[in-house]
N, C-alpha and C positions, 0 to 999 in steps of 0.2 A: 687690318687694312691701313693703307698709307694717304692722307691726304694732304694735298699743298694748296693754301687760301689765302689769296690776296686781299686785301682792304686797303682803300685810301684813296679812289678815283674820284673823279668830278670836275666841275666845269670851273675854269678860272680865266680870269683875264691875260690876255698876252704882257709878257712881264713878272706875272705871277709865281705863286711856289707851291707845290705840292709834295706831301711824302707818302709814300706808298710802301704798304708793309706786306711780308709772306712770311705766313709759318708753316713749317712741317710737322703733322703729327704722326701718330700711330705706333706700327711695330716696325720701328726703325735701331737699327743697331748702331750705325754710323750715318753722318751727312757729308759728303765731300762737298764739290764745287756747288754752288746757288748762283743763280741769276737772273737777269730780267731780258724779258725779247718784246717787241712790241707789233703790230699790224695795223695799217691804216687801211680803211677802204680801198678794196682794187688790187693791194699789195701784198707782198709775200712778208712773211715773219721777218722781222730783222732782229741781230742781235744788237742789245743795251748796253748792258753791263754785267760783268760776273765777278765774284769774290770767293776765294777758294776759302778751306777750313781754317787754313794759318792768316789768312786776311791779304792776300795779294789779291789786288782788282787789275782789271781791265776795263776799259772804256771803248764805243764805238766815237769815231771822229767828233761824229755829229753833236754828239753831248759831254763832249771833254770841256770841263772849266764850269759846266752848268750843273752836271747831274753828279751826285757823290752817292756810293753804294757801301751798305753797312752791316755788319753781323754782331748779333747777340747767341752766341753758340751755344752758352746755358739754356736759351728758350727755343732754339732751331729756329731762329727768325732772323730773316733779312730786311732791309730797309733799301728804300731809293728819294734820297732829297732830291728836288726836282727845282731849282731856281731859274728866273728868266724865261720862264717857257716860251715857246712861241707856236704859232698855229700850224707849223708843221709835225709838233709833238703830239697832236690828235693823234689817238689811235687806241687799240685795247692793249692794255700791258699784262705779259703774262708771267708769272715766276715760273721759274723750271729748276728744278733739285734732285742731284745725283744721290741716292740714297743705297742705303744697304739694309736688306731687310733677310728674312730667313730662306729665302730665294736668291738671293745674292744682290749686285748693283745693278740699279737702272736708275733711268730718266725717269722724272714725273713731270708733270705738267698741273697749273693751277687752272681754273675756269675763264681767269683773265680780269679786270678792271678796266672800266672806260676811264680816258683822260680825254677832257674835251678843255682846247683851249682856245677862245675868242679872241679876235682881233678889234 
């Protein structure tokens, strides 16, 4: 059974920082691209950042220069360092992982972690 688990959300004032973590575990053979997405109330889920197994990164324009995604392949974990947070960053942040199991490659989602930025 595969699990993708996020942690590190919370309440922070505008201008502050938070670090999110996401760990993939279970019967996985390989892990491909992993990333972060977010969903604010009343909005669709949107892309935030991704990182490949080789370390190549992509960011949404809205977070470039403020957020940084990194990866620890030895521990099947990715991180999202969020600096200079704004109230518009308030959302549930979801981790997504492209994993190979005995049934082939599939995308897996975590349960989400709440990030609230107060003005």
